[in-house]
C-alpha positions, 0 to 999 in steps of 0.5 A: 029641517025638522029631522036635522033639528031633532038629530042635532038635539039628540046628539047634544043630549048624548054628549051631555050624558057622555061628559057626565060619566067621565072618570077623573084621575086624582093624584096626590101625596100623603105625609105624616105631621113631620112631612114624611111620606106614608106608604100603604095608606088605603085611599077609597072613594066613599060609597064605592069599591074603588080604592088604591094604596099609596106608594113608598114615596107617599104618592097615590092615583085613583079614578073617581066617577064624578066631582063631589066624591069623597075620599077616605084615607086610612092607615093603622095608627093614624086618624081617619081623614075624609076629603071631599073633591072639588073642581080643582081636585088634583094634585092633593097633599094630604097630612094624616095625624097620629091617633 
């Protein structure tokens, strides 16, 4: 019985570690103040080398490693925009403001 309990506990702990390391796909759309889609916006997970660029229709997709990550949106001519991810992270609607 002790062996069964130890094995069950081990599997439970391993499941917790596996769940904590899953990535999360974040999707969204980036527009300007006139609600026009913005292309080639650099979307980066702050503190990592993970990044993506928005498409012609302003849409983007990026994988993050955990909730609580912060995204940086960067496009020349526009103010930098930071967005902290929460439990309802996707889809995002981001509006960038001109400098």
